[in-house]
C-alpha positions in Angstrom: 123.8 -43.1 245.3 125.2 -43.5 248.8 122.6 -43.7 251.5 124.9 -41.8 253.8 124.4 -38.7 251.6 120.6 -38.9 251.9 119.1 -36.4 254.4 115.5 -35.7 255.3 114.7 -32.1 256.2 111.7 -30.5 257.9 110.7 -26.9 257.9 111.2 -25.1 261.2 110.4 -21.4 261.4 110.5 -21.3 257.6 114.0 -22.8 257.4 114.7 -26.3 256.1 116.5 -28.2 258.9 117.7 -31.8 258.9 116.1 -34.2 261.4 119.2 -34.4 263.4 121.0 -37.7 264.0 118.5 -39.7 261.9 120.0 -43.1 261.1 117.6 -44.2 258.5 114.8 -43.0 256.2 112.1 -45.3 254.8 109.4 -44.1 252.3 106.6 -46.5 251.6 104.3 -45.5 248.7 101.0 -47.3 248.2 99.1 -47.2 244.9 95.6 -48.5 245.5 93.3 -49.8 242.8 89.5 -49.9 242.3 87.8 -53.0 240.9 85.4 -52.4 238.0 82.9 -54.7 236.3 83.1 -55.6 232.6 80.1 -57.6 231.5 81.9 -58.9 228.4 84.4 -61.0 230.3 84.9 -62.9 233.6 88.4 -61.4 234.1 88.6 -58.8 236.8 89.6 -55.3 235.7 90.9 -52.4 237.8 91.4 -48.6 237.7 94.1 -46.7 239.5 92.8 -45.1 242.7 94.3 -43.3 245.7 98.0 -42.8 246.3 99.3 -42.7 249.8 102.7 -42.9 251.5 104.3 -43.2 254.9 107.6 -42.1 256.3 109.7 -43.8 259.0 112.7 -42.1 260.5 114.7 -43.7 263.4 117.4 -41.7 265.0 119.4 -40.8 268.1 118.1 -38.4 270.7 120.3 -35.3 271.1 118.4 -32.6 273.0 120.7 -29.7 271.8 119.9 -30.5 268.1 117.4 -28.2 266.3 115.0 -30.9 265.1 115.1 -33.5 267.9 112.7 -35.7 269.9 111.3 -32.7 271.8 110.4 -30.8 268.6 109.0 -33.9 266.9 106.8 -34.6 270.0 105.5 -31.0 270.0 104.4 -31.3 266.4 102.8 -34.7 267.1 101.0 -33.4 270.2 99.6 -30.4 268.2 98.6 -32.5 265.2 100.7 -30.1 263.1 101.2 -30.6 259.4 104.9 -30.6 258.8 106.6 -29.8 255.5 109.5 -32.1 254.6 112.1 -32.6 251.8 114.5 -35.4 251.3 117.5 -35.5 249.0 121.1 -36.6 248.6 122.0 -33.0 247.7 121.9 -29.9 249.8 121.1 -27.9 246.6 119.8 -29.3 243.3 119.7 -32.9 242.2 116.6 -35.1 242.7 114.5 -34.5 245.8 111.2 -35.6 247.2 109.0 -33.2 249.1 105.6 -32.9 250.7 103.7 -32.6 254.0 103.2 -35.1 256.7 101.4 -35.8 260.0 103.3 -37.6 262.7 101.4 -40.8 263.6 103.8 -42.5 266.0 106.8 -41.8 268.2 108.8 -44.4 270.0 111.4 -43.4 272.7 113.9 -46.2 273.6 116.5 -46.0 276.4 118.6 -49.1 276.9 121.2 -49.5 279.7 124.6 -48.4 278.6 123.3 -47.3 275.2 122.3 -44.0 273.6 118.6 -42.9 273.8 116.9 -43.6 270.4 113.7 -42.6 268.8 111.6 -43.9 266.0 109.2 -41.6 264.1 106.4 -42.7 261.8 104.3 -40.3 259.7 101.7 -40.3 257.0 101.9 -38.1 254.0 99.1 -35.6 253.5 98.4 -34.1 250.1 100.5 -34.4 247.0 104.1 -35.6 247.2 106.3 -33.9 244.6 109.5 -35.0 242.8 111.8 -32.1 242.0 114.6 -32.3 239.4 117.2 -29.5 239.5 120.7 -29.0 238.2 123.5 -29.6 240.7 125.9 -26.7 241.2 129.6 -27.2 241.6 132.8 -25.2 241.7 135.6 -26.5 239.4 139.1 -25.4 238.5 141.7 -26.0 235.8 143.7 -29.1 236.9 146.4 -31.4 235.5 146.0 -35.2 235.1 146.7 -35.6 238.9 143.8 -33.3 239.7 146.1 -30.7 241.1 145.6 -27.0 240.3 147.2 -26.2 236.9 150.7 -24.7 237.1 150.6 -21.0 236.3 147.1 -20.3 237.7 145.4 -17.9 237.7 146.8 -17.2 234.2 148.2 -20.4 232.7 147.0 -19.6 229.1 147.0 -20.8 226.5 145.9 -24.3 227.6 144.6 -27.5 226.0 141.3 -28.7 227.5 140.5 -32.4 227.9 137.2 -34.2 228.4 136.7 -36.8 231.2 137.0 -40.6 231.5 133.9 -42.5 232.4 133.9 -41.6 236.1 135.5 -38.1 235.8 138.7 -39.0 237.6 141.1 -38.7 234.7 141.5 -36.7 231.4 140.0 -38.1 228.2 139.9 -36.8 224.7 141.2 -33.4 223.7 138.4 -30.8 223.4 140.4 -27.9 222.1 142.6 -24.9 223.0 141.6 -22.0 225.2 143.4 -18.6 225.2 141.4 -17.2 228.2 138.7 -18.1 230.6 135.9 -17.2 228.1 137.4 -19.7 225.7 137.3 -22.4 228.4 133.5 -21.8 228.7 133.0 -21.8 225.0 135.0 -24.9 224.2 133.7 -26.9 227.2 130.0 -26.1 226.6 130.2 -26.7 222.9 132.0 -30.1 223.1 130.1 -32.8 221.2 130.3 -35.4 224.0 129.1 -32.9 226.7 125.5 -33.8 227.4 125.2 -33.1 231.2 127.4 -30.2 232.1 127.5 -26.4 231.5 129.9 -23.8 232.7 128.1 -20.7 233.7 130.9 -18.3 234.7 134.2 -17.8 236.4 135.7 -16.1 239.4 139.3 -16.2 238.3 141.2 -17.4 235.3 141.2 -21.0 236.7 138.0 -21.1 238.8 134.7 -21.8 237.2 131.0 -22.3 238.2 129.4 -25.5 236.7 125.9 -26.9 236.6 125.5 -30.7 236.3 122.2 -32.3 235.2 120.4 -34.1 238.1 121.0 -37.5 236.4 124.6 -36.8 235.4 126.9 -39.9 235.8 129.2 -37.9 238.0 129.6 -34.3 239.2 133.0 -32.9 238.1 135.4 -31.3 240.6 138.0 -30.1 237.9 138.4 -29.2 234.3 141.4 -31.1 232.9 143.9 -29.0 231.1 147.6 -28.8 230.2 149.9 -26.1 229.1 149.6 -25.7 225.3 153.4 -25.8 224.7 153.3 -29.4 226.0 151.6 -30.3 222.6 153.3 -30.2 219.2 152.1 -30.4 215.7 152.3 -34.0 214.4 153.2 -35.0 210.8 151.0 -38.1 210.9 154.0 -40.4 211.1 155.2 -42.3 214.2 157.3 -40.1 216.5 157.6 -37.3 214.0 156.6 -33.7 214.6 156.7 -30.3 212.8 159.8 -28.5 214.1 161.1 -24.9 213.6 164.6 -26.2 214.1 166.1 -29.5 213.0 168.9 -29.5 215.6 167.3 -28.7 219.0 164.4 -31.2 219.2 161.9 -28.4 219.2 158.2 -28.7 218.1 155.9 -26.2 216.7 153.1 -25.8 219.2 149.5 -24.7 218.6 150.2 -22.0 221.2 153.7 -21.0 220.3 155.8 -21.0 217.1 
C-alpha cells in the first residue's frame, strides 16, 4: 500500500478533516506485560497487560488550512480529547480510529525554508480497527480499458475476468444480454472471491464493492462484442459456419 495514499483525519465540528499538509504519520503501539510467579519453575512467566499507543505527525504550517498549527495548538492548550481516523481510503477499506491527547507540539522556522510543525499525541481509550468494503465505479471496457464500443447498449457482450493485477482481461466468464445479466454473471463467477456488483446507472456503468483485502480494486469490467466470438469445432482454426463460402462464423449472440 502506498504511503502517499495514507491520510490521518481528525474530527472538527463533527466533520472528519485531514491534518493538512502532514508529511508523515507514525503509530507506535506498546503491549506491556506483567510478571507472575510460578513456584514450580525458575523460569519467568508473564501475562498480557496494558495496551498503549502514541501518534507522531510532522507537517508543513499553512495557516489557511482547516486543521493547521493553530487548531492543533488550541486543542493542546485546552487538553481536548480529539477523535482521529487514519486510512489509505477516503471511504471503506482498512482504517484505524480512536481518540488522542496532544502531548507535544514543535514549531520550526528555518531561514529560506517553509515553517514546519511536529505533533506528538498519546492515545486515550480503545483504538479500533475497522474493515469495510471499498466502493468503486466501473464500466464495460475493451482490452485497452477504453469504454466498450456501442455503449450504453453494446449487448450482447462476452464478459472476461481479470489477470492478476486487474489490468488486462483473463478467462471468459459468460455472455450478458443486458445490464442485469452482467451483474448475475460477474457475481456468480467461480473465481470471484473479492468483488460484487451492486447496481448500475446505465447499460455500461456499474457500482462495485471490493473487499478490504482485495488484491486490487477494479476500474473496468472487461467485455467484447459477442459477434467477435464464434462457435468452435474443437479442431485447430475450424469454426461452425452458416455459410461455407463467406468465412462467416455462427456466434453465441447471432446466427
